[in-house]
C-alpha positions in Angstrom: -64.7 -154.0 -53.9 -64.9 -151.8 -50.8 -61.8 -153.5 -49.4 -60.0 -152.8 -52.6 -61.0 -149.2 -52.5 -59.8 -148.9 -48.9 -56.5 -150.5 -49.9 -56.1 -148.0 -52.8 -56.5 -145.1 -50.4 -53.9 -146.5 -48.1 -51.5 -147.1 -51.0 -52.0 -143.5 -52.1 -51.1 -142.3 -48.6 -47.7 -144.2 -48.9 -48.4 -147.5 -47.2 -46.4 -150.5 -48.2 -48.2 -153.0 -50.5 -47.6 -155.9 -48.1 -49.1 -154.0 -45.2 -52.5 -153.4 -46.9 -52.8 -156.5 -49.1 -52.6 -160.2 -48.5 -50.4 -160.8 -51.5 -50.8 -164.6 -51.4 -54.5 -164.5 -51.9 -55.8 -164.1 -55.5 -59.0 -162.5 -54.4 -57.0 -159.7 -52.8 -55.4 -158.7 -56.1 -58.8 -158.8 -57.9 -60.3 -156.6 -55.2 -57.5 -154.1 -55.5 -57.7 -154.0 -59.3 -61.4 -153.2 -59.1 -61.2 -151.0 -56.0 -58.6 -148.6 -57.5 -61.2 -147.6 -60.1 -64.3 -147.7 -57.9 -65.6 -145.2 -55.5 -69.3 -144.4 -56.0 -72.0 -143.4 -58.5 -74.1 -140.4 -57.4 -77.3 -140.2 -59.4 -76.1 -139.8 -63.0 -72.8 -138.2 -62.2 -69.7 -140.3 -61.7 -67.6 -139.4 -58.8 -63.8 -140.0 -59.3 -62.2 -142.5 -56.9 -61.4 -140.8 -53.6 -57.7 -141.6 -53.6 -57.2 -139.5 -56.7 -58.3 -136.4 -54.8 -55.8 -137.0 -52.0 -52.3 -135.7 -51.7 -50.9 -139.1 -52.7 -53.1 -139.1 -55.8 -51.9 -135.7 -56.9 -48.3 -136.8 -56.3 -48.8 -139.9 -58.5 -50.3 -137.8 -61.3 -47.4 -135.4 -61.2 -44.9 -138.2 -61.2 -46.6 -139.8 -64.2 -46.5 -136.5 -66.2 -42.8 -135.9 -65.4 -41.7 -139.5 -65.9 -40.2 -139.7 -62.4 -39.6 -143.1 -60.8 -42.6 -144.6 -59.0 -42.6 -146.4 -55.7 -44.1 -149.9 -55.6 -47.3 -148.6 -54.1 -47.6 -145.9 -56.7 -46.9 -148.4 -59.5 -49.7 -150.7 -58.2 -52.2 -147.8 -58.4 -51.0 -146.9 -61.9 -51.4 -150.5 -63.1 -55.0 -150.5 -62.0 -55.8 -146.9 -63.1 -59.1 -146.0 -64.7 -57.2 -144.4 -67.6 -56.0 -147.1 -70.1 -53.2 -144.9 -71.3 -51.7 -144.8 -67.8 -52.1 -148.5 -67.4 -50.3 -149.2 -70.6 -47.5 -146.7 -70.0 -46.3 -148.3 -66.8 -46.4 -151.9 -67.8 -42.7 -152.1 -68.5 -41.8 -150.8 -65.0 -43.0 -154.1 -63.5 -39.6 -155.5 -64.5 -38.1 -153.6 -61.6 -40.9 -154.7 -59.2 -41.5 -158.4 -59.6 -43.9 -158.4 -56.6 -46.4 -156.7 -59.0 -46.5 -159.5 -61.5 -50.0 -160.5 -60.3 -51.2 -157.1 -61.6 -49.5 -157.8 -64.9 -51.4 -161.1 -65.1 -54.6 -159.1 -64.6 -53.7 -156.6 -67.4 -53.3 -159.6 -69.8 -57.1 -159.7 -69.7 -57.6 -156.0 -69.9 -60.6 -154.7 -71.8 -58.4 -152.2 -73.7 -56.7 -154.1 -76.6 -53.5 -152.0 -76.6 -53.0 -152.5 -72.9 -53.8 -156.2 -73.2 -51.4 -156.8 -76.0 -48.6 -154.9 -74.3 -49.1 -156.7 -71.0 -49.0 -160.1 -72.8 -45.7 -159.2 -74.3 -44.2 -158.3 -70.9 -45.6 -161.3 -69.2 -44.2 -163.7 -71.8 -40.8 -162.1 -71.1 -40.9 -161.9 -67.3 -42.8 -165.1 -66.3 -40.8 -168.3 -65.8 -41.9 -171.7 -64.6 -41.2 -171.0 -60.9 -43.2 -167.7 -61.0 -45.9 -169.4 -62.9 -46.3 -172.1 -60.2 -46.4 -169.3 -57.5 -49.0 -167.3 -59.4 -51.0 -170.2 -60.6 -54.0 -169.6 -58.2 -54.5 -166.1 -59.7 -53.7 -167.2 -63.3 -56.4 -169.9 -63.1 -59.0 -167.4 -61.9 -58.1 -164.9 -64.5 -58.4 -167.6 -67.1 -62.1 -167.8 -66.5 -62.5 -164.3 -67.9 -63.5 -163.6 -71.4 -60.0 -162.6 -72.5 -58.0 -164.4 -69.8 -56.8 -167.4 -71.6 -53.3 -166.1 -72.4 -51.9 -166.4 -68.9 -53.3 -170.0 -68.4 -51.9 -171.1 -71.7 -48.5 -169.6 -71.0 -48.4 -171.2 -67.5 -49.4 -174.5 -69.1 -46.5 -174.4 -71.5 -44.0 -173.3 -68.9 -45.0 -176.0 -66.4 -45.0 -178.7 -68.9 -41.3 -178.1 -69.5 -40.5 -177.6 -65.8 -38.8 -180.1 -63.6 -41.1 -182.6 -62.0 -40.3 -181.4 -58.5 -41.7 -178.0 -59.2 -45.2 -179.4 -59.5 -45.1 -181.5 -56.3 -46.3 -178.7 -54.0 -49.2 -178.0 -56.3 -50.7 -181.4 -55.7 -51.5 -180.5 -52.1 -52.3 -176.8 -52.7 -55.3 -175.6 -50.6 -56.8 -174.2 -53.8 -58.7 -177.0 -55.6 -58.4 -175.2 -59.0 -54.7 -175.4 -58.7 -54.8 -179.1 -57.8 -57.0 -179.8 -60.8 -54.6 -178.0 -63.0 -51.6 -179.8 -61.6 -53.1 -183.3 -61.7 -54.5 -182.8 -65.2 -51.0 -181.9 -66.3 -49.5 -184.8 -64.4 -51.9 -187.3 -66.1 -51.3 -185.9 -69.6 -47.5 -185.9 -69.1 -47.5 -189.2 -67.1 -45.6 -187.6 -64.4 -47.1 -189.8 -61.6 -47.2 -193.6 -61.3 -50.6 -195.4 -61.1 -49.9 -196.0 -57.4 -49.4 -192.3 -56.8 -52.5 -191.4 -58.7 -54.5 -194.0 -56.7 -53.3 -192.4 -53.4 -54.3 -189.0 -54.8 -57.7 -190.2 -55.8 -58.3 -191.6 -52.3 -56.8 -188.7 -50.4 -58.1 -185.6 -52.3 -61.4 -184.1 -51.3 -62.3 -182.6 -54.7 -64.5 -184.8 -56.8 -62.9 -183.6 -60.1 -59.4 -184.6 -58.9 -60.8 -187.9 -57.6 -62.4 -188.7 -61.0 -59.4 -187.5 -63.0 -56.9 -189.6 -61.0 -59.1 -192.6 -60.7 -59.9 -192.8 -64.4 -56.1 -192.6 -65.1 -55.5 -195.5 -62.8 -58.2 -197.7 -64.4 -56.7 -197.0 -67.8 -53.2 -198.0 -66.5 -54.3 -201.3 -65.0 -53.1 -204.2 -67.2 -54.9 -207.5 -67.3 -53.5 -210.3 -65.2 -50.8 -208.3 -63.3 -50.5 -207.7 -59.6 -51.9 -204.3 -58.8 -52.4 -204.4 -55.0 -50.5 -201.2 -54.5 -52.9 -199.5 -57.0 -56.2 -201.1 -56.1 -55.9 -201.1 -52.3 -56.0 -197.2 -51.9 -59.0 -197.0 -54.3 -61.0 -199.8 -52.8 -60.5 -198.4 -49.3 -61.2 -194.7 -50.3 -63.9 -192.7 -48.6 -64.9 -191.2 -52.0 -67.6 -193.2 -54.0 -65.9 -192.1 -57.2 -62.6 -193.6 -56.1 -64.1 -196.8 -54.8 -66.1 -197.2 -58.0 -63.0 -196.8 -60.1 -61.2 -199.4 -58.0 -64.1 -201.9 -58.3 -64.1 -201.3 -62.1 -60.4 -202.0 -62.2 -60.9 -205.4 -60.6 -62.3 -206.6 -63.9 -59.1 -205.7 -65.9 -57.0 -207.2 -63.1 -58.9 -210.5 -63.4 -60.3 -210.4 -59.9 -64.1 -210.1 -60.3 -64.7 -212.2 -57.2 -63.3 -209.5 -55.0 -66.0 -207.1 -56.3 -68.7 -209.3 -54.5 -67.7 -207.5 -51.3 -68.9 -204.2 -52.8 -72.3 -205.3 -53.8 -73.7 -203.9 -50.6 -71.7 -200.7 -50.6 -73.4 -197.6 -49.3 -73.0 -195.8 -52.7 -75.3 -196.6 -55.6 -72.4 -195.9 -58.0 -70.2 -198.5 -56.4 -72.9 -201.1 -56.2 -73.7 -200.6 -59.9 -70.0 -201.0 -60.8 -69.7 -204.1 -58.6 -72.7 -205.7 -60.3 -71.2 -205.1 -63.7 -67.8 -206.6 -62.7 -69.3 -209.7 -61.1 -71.5 -210.3 -64.0 -68.6 -210.0 -66.4 -66.9 -212.7 -64.2 -69.9 -215.0 -64.6 -71.4 -214.4 -61.1 -75.1 -213.5 -60.7 -75.5 -210.8 -58.0 -79.2 -211.4 -57.4 -78.8 -214.6 -55.2 -76.2 -212.9 -53.1 -78.6 -210.0 -52.4 -81.4 -212.4 -51.5 -79.3 -214.3 -49.1 -78.1 -211.2 -47.3 -81.6 -209.8 -47.0 -82.8 -213.1 -45.5 -80.1 -213.3 -42.8 -81.4 -213.5 -39.3 -79.1 -210.8 -37.9 -80.2 -208.4 -40.6 -78.6 -207.2 -43.8 -76.4 -204.1 -44.5 -78.5 -201.1 -45.8 -76.7 -201.3 -49.1 -77.7 -204.9 -49.6 -81.3 -204.0 -49.1 -81.5 -201.3 -51.7 -79.2 -203.4 -54.0 -81.8 -206.2 -54.0 -84.4 -203.7 -55.4 -81.9 -202.3 -57.9 -81.5 -205.6 -59.7 -84.4 -207.7 -58.3 -87.9 -208.5 -59.4 -91.3 -207.5 -58.0 -91.5 -210.8 -56.2 -88.5 -209.8 -54.1 -90.8 -207.3 -52.3 -91.8 -210.2 -50.0 -88.2 -210.2 -48.7 -88.3 -206.4 -48.1 -91.6 -206.1 -46.2 -90.4 -207.8 -43.0 -87.4 -205.3 -42.9 -89.8 -202.4 -42.3 -89.6 -203.4 -38.6 -85.9 -203.7 -38.5 -84.3 -202.0 -35.5 -81.7 -200.2 -37.6 -83.2 -197.0 -39.2 -81.0 -197.2 -42.3 -82.3 -200.7 -43.0 -85.9 -199.5 -42.7 -85.3 -196.5 -44.9 -83.6 -198.6 -47.6 -86.4 -201.2 -47.4 -89.0 -198.5 -48.1 -86.9 -197.1 -50.9 -86.5 -200.6 -52.4 -90.3 -201.2 -52.4 -90.7 -197.9 -54.2 -88.1 -198.9 -56.8 -89.9 -202.2 -57.3 -93.2 -200.2 -57.7 -94.8 -202.1 -54.8 -96.7 -199.7 -52.6 -99.2 -200.7 -49.9 -100.6 -197.5 -48.4 -102.1 -199.4 -45.4 -98.8 -201.0 -44.5 -96.7 -197.9 -45.1 -98.8 -195.2 -43.4 -97.8 -196.1 -39.8 -94.2 -195.5 -40.8 -95.0 -191.8 -41.1 -94.6 -191.7 -37.3 -91.2 -193.3 -37.4 -88.6 -191.6 -35.2 -86.0 -191.7 -37.9 -86.2 -188.8 -40.4 -84.7 -190.9 -43.2 -87.4 -193.4 -42.9 -90.2 -190.8 -43.0 -88.7 -189.2 -46.0 -88.7 -192.4 -47.9 -92.2 -193.2 -46.9 -93.4 -189.8 -48.0 -91.9 -190.3 -51.4 -93.6 -193.6 -51.7 -97.0 -192.3 -50.6 -97.0 -189.1 -52.6 -98.7 -190.7 -55.7 -101.5 -192.0 -53.4 -101.6 -189.0 -51.0 -105.2 -188.1 -51.8 -106.3 -191.5 -50.5 -104.9 -190.8 -47.1 -107.2 -189.4 -44.3 -106.7 -185.7 -44.3 -107.8 -185.3 -40.7 -105.2 -187.9 -39.6 -102.5 -186.0 -41.4 -103.6 -182.7 -40.0 -103.2 -184.0 -36.5 -99.5 -184.5 -37.3 -99.0 -180.8 -38.0 -99.2 -180.0 -34.3 -96.1 -178.7 -32.6 -95.8 -181.8 -30.4 -94.7 -183.9 -33.4 -91.1 -183.9 -34.6 -90.2 -181.6 -37.5 -89.7 -184.4 -40.0 -93.2 -185.8 -39.2 -94.8 -182.3 -39.6 -93.0 -181.8 -42.9 -94.1 -185.2 -44.2 -97.7 -184.5 -43.3 -97.6 -181.1 -44.9 -96.1 -182.4 -48.2 -98.8 -185.1 -48.4 -101.6 -182.6 -47.5 -100.3 -180.2 -50.1 -101.4 -182.6 -52.9 -105.1 -182.4 -51.8 -107.7 -180.0 -53.0 -107.4 -176.3 -52.2 -109.3 -176.1 -49.0 -107.3 -179.0 -47.4 -104.1 -177.3 -48.5 -105.2 -174.1 -47.0 -106.0 -175.8 -43.6 -102.5 -177.3 -43.6 -100.8 -174.1 -44.5 -102.6 -172.0 -41.9 -101.8 -174.6 -39.3 -98.1 -174.0 -39.9 -97.9 -170.3 -40.5 -96.6 -169.9 -36.9 -94.5 -173.1 -36.8 -91.3 -173.0 -34.8 -89.3 -174.2 -37.8 -88.3 -171.3 -40.1 -88.4 -173.3 -43.3 -91.7 -174.9 -42.6 -93.1 -171.5 -41.6 -91.9 -169.8 -44.8 -93.3 -172.6 -47.0 -96.7 -172.4 -45.3 -96.9 -168.6 -45.6 -96.1 -168.8 -49.2 -98.7 -171.4 -49.7 -101.3 -169.2 -48.0 -100.5 -166.3 -50.3 -100.8 -168.5 -53.4 -104.1 -169.9 -52.2 -105.4 -166.5 -51.3 -104.7 -165.1 -54.8 -105.7 -168.2 -56.9 -108.0 -170.6 -55.0 -110.1 -168.4 -52.7 -113.2 -169.5 -54.5 -113.0 -173.1 -53.3 -114.6 -174.4 -50.2 -117.3 -172.8 -48.1 -117.1 -169.1 -47.8 -117.4 -169.2 -44.0 -114.5 -171.6 -43.5 -112.3 -169.8 -46.0 -112.9 -166.5 -44.3 -112.1 -167.9 -40.8 -108.9 -169.5 -42.1 -107.7 -166.4 -43.8 -108.6 -164.2 -40.8 -106.5 -166.5 -38.6 -103.6 -166.4 -41.2 -103.9 -162.6 -41.6 -103.1 -162.1 -38.0 -99.7 -163.9 -38.4 -98.9 -162.7 -41.9 -97.7 -159.3 -43.0 -99.7 -156.8 -45.0 -98.8 -158.6 -48.2 -101.8 -161.0 -47.8 -104.7 -158.7 -48.7 
């Protein structure tokens, strides 16, 4: 808003609109619209915007009273003026200044109904498909407002009737909201082929666009036909949503055996879709997972967790040896698989709290949390020392935090001066909570000593 107010002062001084405003950025128009009316509140007295007190502000006021022609900069200020009568009176002048159409779009969601209705009439007359495509980033954002649906609906009608080539640049627009609008229109109007939609799902970085295009591709795949040009981009996509859609489409294409290769995918969504497809094709995925996890050279991490996702408790015997696998991702998935199978052996999992891989320690911590109070508190407290890696200190603290109050206090005080900011903040918050709620627990002497140590490192809030 301050940038908008600064731009308003420059416009009042006679500066050109393009010199003070990035006209291609929707946020710049929104800031100008708010900035023209904003200056400051001083106690209970409202201070008028500074530009109105300037020479340029007085000149604009005189021109509005006399009906004299306005420059583009003056018209921009009038369209955003705090007085609704002024905003409404100058709407028709936008016809001679098409560069100010963005402000007309904003006035279509004006809080004053006369201004809003007048602006909508002018926008319906002045906006064509080409201008709608140019202003689409702003139109979409204004459409989020309480009364901003008119511009979005008008743009939708215009672009539906526009030539197909007009939408092409919108598919690669940097603004993801514009791409979502364009692809939603393309899917509904069937403007793109399944192959083009598949490439878009594989290429675009926005999850909404990926899902929109991928779902349209799956719906377009007919049974028994050759769809290599459609399936290949989806199956090779980086996005899990796109790969999952491609795997699902294999069933309609009559190629369930190809889904076997995705049973060990790194994404749980893709693995679930692959299991569904192979089962529909009469293939049981469980033997495949067991064979991969028993291979001498070690399985892929996705195959390890996949075994737990569809296996039985007895399959835990296949996962236990993988806790010593040299690949950290395999060890982490093995621990996660044991937790999914509800097979937890505290004695065998505890040594993995010292694992050098943070992912492994995170999974072990999640598996041990239900049994955390059975762990040796002193052994865990040793791992709060600064010589241990951050992920080990964090795991020990999380496990100690499930113990009784005095143990929690010891752990928190040990970390109040930790070098890691997030750990330090969490520990200090825990000390404050303990001090206000649990100070009765434990021996008075030890509690006092711990709080005295913490008080030296905490601010005056702990009292």
